[in-house]
Phi, psi and omega in degrees: 000137183238160178285171183290159178286157179301128180197152180269007184246173175273114188228148165290157191232045179283088186234053178241098173082190182274136183281162177222140178175180182209165188281143171231246176050064174066021178084358180281146174282159174301147185300139179286178177097183182302135180250046173211152181196152171281130175234178183301326185272359181138217178258118177268135178224152172246121181257118179298146178272123183288338183269336182227093183306136180090000178256157187217150167254132172273126176241145172240120184051040173086354181255133181300134181240319182212147174240137180228128170249097186285337175284332181219076183294350174281354177274119177242116188274327186270142189299314183294326177290325175300321180293320175293322176301320176302319180291322173301319180296322188269352186287342181200165176305150184307137176071357179288130179296147177225161173259125186230137170249124176254114175266106190105126187251311185055233179263016177064031185300313183285329174294320177295318179300313181297317179298324181285322185268340179226075182304148180075008173294151177248127187227146173239126177251129179248110182226114188291335185274094183296326178295321177294317178302313180297320180297313180294317179300323182290314189262335179230068187299143176290150172303125182297342178277347181285136180265079184235123175252134182246129176246126179265074179219171174302145185302316182289325176294320178293320178300323181297339180271354179284131180299151179304132174069015186281323194269135168277332178219136165243117183250116183255120179214068191241129179221145174226121185058037180069015180229141173290125181301146185303321185288358176250022182238006193254166174297325178296321174299315180292333173301320179286327173300313180299320178300319182284335183281147169291165180302334179255012185284163181239142170258129181233131182227136169269118183242137179241131181199166176220181182305135011266020176066028180295320179296313181299315180296321178295324179289325175295315178298322179295315178294322180294336177285347184237344182229151184272338183229134181221154170211151183227130178241134179196167172295141179304324181293330176289315180297331178276000179072029182269338178202163177287139179185188183260150171224142179253121180254134173237136182223142181203175178256357176238173181302138176261150179283066189297319183298315181289321177299316179299317180298315182294316181296321180289338182266358181294159176305326172248088187301141177238181180237146179243129174252142175201171176058222183298323180297321178289321177299319178295320179298322181296329169064034178077015177299149183265148174299153181259133177248162179307320186294336184242002186293144173227160178293157176297157183294148176288142177289153176295153181304330183294341182300323186261012180269000000 
């Protein structure tokens, strides 16, 4: 799993390998015509999948950002998105509708997944790049039956508009210039996440870091300062600080289904490891929570990440 490509917008960052997928959206084909456009974050392109006709990878300035299988939106090709998908599956009984806030939109891959696996769910996507939203809507239209509202505003500003206690899940996958903006890394930000979450809701974040993993450890400490239960899923080589990559953090105030989450992550095509409890606390290594006054953006990935 790799971090998102450089962009000035809030984007999902499914940039692990070649995407696979097919068209859905009420049986309509993806819109004809040029499949590239200038957006706020750079040049957006849709690359057809050679293995699954009708499927596309969204790229920004040449780097993969989102994969969509519109014929089967429950198919998640990238490892970190599969891990978030597992959490969507485990957050409530199967097929039960949920309320979800997605901070970072990309091609709406996870919103499509939730709509497919949990019909009648109500979702809000916050994606600052209005040009990207228009591009995706034109070429990869959402299923008209999906209850998804998109706001083209800053992630924290959009979160502030969510009613108190509304969300069962808040999923944060926001990057600007391949870095998570500083104002989305603090305890104050998580205070607003908690406000928007129901008492049994979960916060899920895609975090990107590399050795010495100071940012990742600080984000775990920040979440631990606001939530009682945490778990972290990532590739073992990332957890060992051997390379730059993604980690998925889930935080809640009640017990998490760690055993089942661990089983699913270990069974993925790209197996990962889950840390929780004392093992996660030891991994955090005494890192301090991050506040607005001291927050900085996540580290930029090395140039080799996008080669």
